Phi, psi and omega in degrees: 000318182294331178293322178296317179294320177296318179298316178298318179297311181298320181291321181287328184270354180280129182294315185253014183093172184225125180283160176298326180294319177295319179297319178301314180290318184292316184270348180071035179245171180291157179297323179297317178293320179296318178297314180299312181298313183296320179290324177293319180294316178300316180294323177299315180293317178301315181296319179296320179291322179297321182276357180081012180274353183211125177269146186296333184237028181080192180079206184252024176078017178097352177286125182252128180263015181268000000 
């Protein structure tokens, strides 16, 4: 579980994105596992944005209470 959280943190805090190879080296896991994790995390974020549970630039998703 902690590897998944670390992977999410590294991917979210990376300015230009994070390759599977970088994730593999950073977390000390196999390249296959790093590829799998990164693709699952990317799909999770896409799905959350599609459902409106996550706005792309933070904030409240464009809903204005003013």
